[in-house]
Phi, psi and omega in degrees: 000132180261134176221162173248140182217141172301144179299138172227157181305331181298344179268355186302313182299319178296324179285333175291333178255054186237089186279122172245135181293164176304321179297313179300319182290346172292327187258339184214158176277153176290145179308322180295324176296317179292322177296319178298316178297323184294335178296333182247006183232103186293343182275351182275134172236099179288137183231138173255145172263124183247138169242116183050041176083356180260143180294116181246350181186178186202149170196172178235138169256130187233120179266008184285186186292340181300337180300338182285356168289337189250337186203162173260357187277119181300322185277044180246162174225142183262126173273120183238147167059033182291131174206155173245132179306134183308325179297332185260359181289151179084009181251005181083009183297322180300312181293319179296315182294327176296320176296319178291332181301321178300309181296315181300314181295315179300319182287320188262343180224068187298341179282349186274133178256340180206154175254133178239157178202164171241132178234136182297137180304330181277349184269076185295324180298313180294319178303317181298315179299312183297318179296317178296331180280354177106000176293147182244133172274109182269011174091000181275132179233149174204162180275126177252188184295338181229033176122190183290131179253141174260122176278130179231155177219155178229116178283140179267000000 
């Protein structure tokens, strides 16, 4: 069973043993880097993806001003640093967690009307997951830390 849960210290050891390849790190930040940032960023809400209680993935939901790189809509939330632990890849966890993301966001951020994200133009696998999950490429592009980013949104 796949679930989403707010980050708690009990998940720290699993995130310390969370190997992301050099290729993955081209496209996303490591969970520990995001956790470190979240300690100083009140708008960050770190979330773990759990499979049968084990950490299978990680991301951050951010209600801060950075969302305006992707949208002009105030009632948006930014999905940051999404990743699935390599051991858990290929099991459909990404698609299941994307489905759970809608419910989680609606329950925990009732003021939010849409989820936005940036995905690297070269990251075809992630683009495919987001499109299958219902995210829409509205045609906005911008330069990110590792190349051209495609802004996508999912209406709630």
